[in-house]
N, C-alpha and C positions, 0 to 999 in steps of 0.2 A: 236532400234526396234528388235524385238524377231527371231532373226535366227533358222529357221524349222526344218532346218536339224540337228544344235546343238540337239534342243530340241528330237528328233528323234534319234540319236543317244544313248543319256542319257536313254531316254525312253528302250530302247532295250539293254542296259547295266543293267539296273535295272531289268527288266523283268526277267534276268537269276541269279539273284542273290537276298540274304535278304529273301529266304524263310521258315523262322523258324517260322512263324505266322501260325502255326499248325491248322487245322478247330477241334473247344473246342464248344463241344454246352453248357457249364459253360459262356462262354465271351459274356459279357454284352457290352464290346467294343473291335471295331478292326479295326486297322489303319492297309490298305496295301499299300502297295509302294508309297506311299503318296509324291506329291513332288509339293513347292509351289515357286514361283517367284515375289517377286516386282520388278512393273516397276518402274523405277526411271531414272533421267534425263540422267545418265551413260549408261543406257542397263538394262537391267535381271540380279537385284539381286538374284539367285540360293541359296535362304536356306533352303530348307529342298531338299533333293534328295535320296528319296525313303523309306519312313520310313516307319516300320514294329513295329507292338505293339498288345499286348492284355489285359485285364483287367477281369477278372473272378469277377463272383457275388458274393462281401462281401470282395473281396481281396483288400489288402492295395498293390498298386505298388510305387514305388520311380522313376521321371523320373531325373536325374542326370548329371551336365554338367559345364562347364563355362556360366558367361554371353556372351547372342550373341551365341550361339548353337544352339537354333531354340527352345528350351523349351515349352515355351509362344508361339510362332506360331503354334505349334504343336495343343496344347490345345484352342486357340484362333479357331483352326480350327474345333474344335470339335464342337462347339456353332454356330460357322459363323460369331464371331466378326469383321473379317478383310472387309474392305472394298472392296466389289468384284470387283470395277475400279481398284482398287491400285494394283490387286493380278493377277496371273496366274495359273491356276492347270492344270500343261501336263497330268498331270495322275493321278491314286489313286480313293480310296476308305475308308470313315469312315463309318462301319457300328455297329449302335448302335439297340439293340432286333432286330438285322437280317435284317433293315433297310438302306440303304446307305443314310447318312444327305446330301451328296452332291449334291443328287436328291431332295429333296424334296422341296414339295412348301413352301411359307411362313406360310400356317397355320397350316403345320407337323411339320416344326420349331418351331414357336412361341409355340406349343403345348411342344417339348422337351425342353425349356430354362425354361417355365412355371411347366412340372410337374415334370420332370424326370431327368435332368441335372442340378446342380448348382454350379457358382466357385466363388472362394474368391479373391481376389487381392490382388496382394504385398502393393496396397498404399491403405487403406482401405478410404482416405478424396476425394479420386476421384469417390470411389466406389459409396459412399455416395451420395446422394444429398443434395448440400447446403442448399435448399430453402427450403426443407420440414422436417420436427420433423422424430425424429427417430419412433414416432409412426405412422406416415403417413404412413411413408415406408414398417412397419413390416405390417400394412393394405390393403394398397395394394399388396403386397405381396400373404397374405394370400388371398384375395379376389379373384384376380386374376389367382391365382391358381385351382380354380374350384375343389377344394377339400373338400370345406365348402360352398355351396352354398347358405344352409340356416341360418350360421351363423351369429348373430345381431352385434352389433358394438361392446357390452360387451363381444361376447362370441370371438370376434377376440381379444379385448383388454387382457382378460385373456391368450390365447394362444401364446400374445404376451412376456407377461409377465413372461408364463412360460418360453419361449423361453430364456430369457435376465435371470433368474434365472439359468438353464441349465450353464450360461455360467459365472458362477459363481461372478456376475456384481448384488451387493447390490440394493437396493433401486429402483426396476425395475419402479417406477410410476414416478420418476423423470426423470430417462431416456428416454422412451416414451415421454414426454413432452420436453426433450433438440432437439436443433439443434447437426449435429455433430462437428461444430467449438468449443461446449461447452465441448466435452469430449476431452480426451488422447489421443495419439496413440495406446495403448493399450485398452482400454475402444472400438477405435470403431472397431481397429479387432475382439475383441470379441464381438463385436453389426455383423459387418461382417460376422461371423461364425455361429449366433444363428439366424440371418436370410435367412444364405443357408438350414437350420435343420430346420427351424419352421415351413415346410410343409414334409410329404415325398418324397424324393432323393430317385433312382438306384444309382447314382453318382454324388461326388463331386467331384469337381477340385481345389486343393488350390494351387495357382501358392505360395511360399514363401511366406507365410502367416504372417513369424514373421522378416522379413528382416530388417524392421524401426526400429524393438523395440529395446531396452537394453534385455542382458541376461536373465535375471531371468525371466521377463516381457514374452521373446520367448519361457522359456522352458516350464513355465504354459500354455502356450495357444496351443506349437507341444502335450503336454500331455494330455489337455481338449478335442484338437483337434481327438485325437485318442481313448480316451473314448467317446466322442460321435457319430464316425463312427462305434465304436465296439458296442455300445449301441442298437443302429438306423438300425444293420444290412447294412452301405453303402458300396457301393464299392469308394474308395479315391484312387485317382490319387493325389500325392506330389509331386510338383516342387519343385527345393531344388539345390542350388549348394556346398551344406554342404553334405558328406557323415554320416559325425554324428549325421544329423537328420535320414536321410535316415535307417540309422544302428537301430535307436530307433523304429522309426514308422512305417515302410513297411517290407512286407512279401519277395519281388520281386521288383528287382533294374533292371532299362536298362539306361545304360552309355551313354550319347550324345555326338558328337562331332561337331561339324560343318554341322547340317543337315543331320546326320545318328546314327541309332542305332549303335554303335563300340562293346559294350559287356551289356548282359542280361544272369542271373540268381537268384536264390535265393539270398536274403541278407548274409547268412550265406556263401555261395558260394564266392562272392563278394569278402568279407571281407578275408575269408582263403585261398583262389585262383585265384586273380584276375591275370589275363591273359592279356589281351592287354595292350599296351602301352600305351595305357590314361590311362586308368584304374589306370595304376600301378605309374603313374605319380600322378594321381589325390590321390593316396595312400601316395606319399612323400610329398604334400602337407600339409599335417597334422601335425600341431606344436607336436612335443616330449616332454610332460608334463613330463615325467616318465625318462627322460634320454636319450640316445645315439644319442644324435648331434641335430642341429636344422634343423628345417624343410626345404624342398627345394622347387623349383619351377619347371616348365615345359617350356623349352626354348620356344622361339617365340610369336607367337600371331595367333589367329583365322582367318583364312584367309578372303581377300577378296571377298566377294561373286560374287562380279561382274566377279572377273576374279578366280573362284577357283583353286586347283590344278587336272588336269586330273585326277588322278588315286583315291590313298586314299588321303585325305585330311587333313591327321595326317601326311603323309610321310614327309613334310618339316622341320614337328616338331618332330619326330620319332629319337630315340637313336638307334634303330634296322632298320629302315628302307632299301629295298632294292632296286634294277632298276626296279623290277617288278614293287613294290608300285607304281612310280609316272606315268606308262603308263597305268596303269588298277585297277579298284576301287576291291578290296578284295570281292572274295565271303564270303558266311556265312560257321562256322563249327561248328559241335555240338562236345566240345571237349568232355564231359560227359555228364549226362542225366541232361537236361533241359539247359545245359549253354552252349552258345553261344558266337563266337568270330569270329569278320567280320575283319580278319589278313591275308596276306598270311604265316606267322611264323608255321601255323598250317595248310598247305598243304600237308600235310601229315598225318592228322587225317583220321580216314576212313570215317565218317558221312562227306559229304557237300552237304547241301543244296543250 
C-alpha cells in the first residue's frame, strides 16, 4: 500500500523545488511537478519525482538519460498511454495548448491523439498492427483525424503514397499493400514516421526511433526526421540515451536521471559547459575516436524506485556528493541565462529557483 505520509512529504519537498518552468506564451507543452508512481507487488515504484519541462512552438527538444530513467514514462503520460489502474499520480500538471491533459475527458483526450500529438515508438513492429495492411492503417489515421472529412478512398490513397515517398521509400503502391512482417526494420520505422506526419500535427514525440537499427539506417532516419519536422514546422521531443543524436537533432536538451530533470540548457551550452556530475559522466561515456584515452563509465546503477535515495537520487553514484545530498533533494539553480542545474554544488549561485 502507498504510504500517504510519504506522498505528502515528497510533494512538499517538490513544491519548493524545480521551478525553472517559467510562464512562456510560446510553450505548446508544459509539464509541471509531475510525479508518477507504479503500483507493484513490492509497493510503490516512485519513477517520476517532480518532472518539470516545456517545449515551445516549433522547437526541437531532447530528453536524454540512461535507460530506465523515466524518459518514456514521461512522454507516455502526455498521451495518457499508461494503464490508470497501474499508476498513481500524486501531483503534477501536463498543459497542452493551455489545457491540462490530466483533467481531460476521454473525448478531448482522443482529440489530442487524433489531431495534435503523435508518437513514434522505438519498436515499430509493436506499434504497427500485424493483421492490417500498411494501406489500411494509413487510411484509418487519415479518416479518423477529421482533417479530411470528405476525402475519397482515392484521395486518401494519394495522401498515403505521398507520405511514404516523403520518407524516401520507393514503390509506395507495394508498401501500402504490404503487411508489417513483409518490411524490414528500417522500412517499418520509416512507415511509422510517415504515419505520424501524414496529417497535420502540433507535436511529435520520437521515442528512440533508431535504437533497433544499424548505424547507417539510424543516421538516415534521424536526418529524415529532422528535415520533416522542420519542413512541417512541428515541435519535436526526441527521447534518446545518445548525446551524439541529441547534438545533431535538437535545439535544447533536458538531462534526466532517475525521474528528475538534473540539467537543462541549449544544446550548445550542454556540450560546451556540462555542469551536473551526471551530465559530465554521460559525456565521459562517449567513445573517444580521436585519441585521448578510452571511454569511461558511470559507477553504479539507476536506483531501485521502490526504495530510492532520500535526497539527490544521483548521490550514491556521484563523485562530488556531500552529506546534504543524501538528506535533501537539491533545488534548481540558474548558473547562466537559460542554463539550469539541480545540484548542491551550485548553492552559492545567485539565482535559485
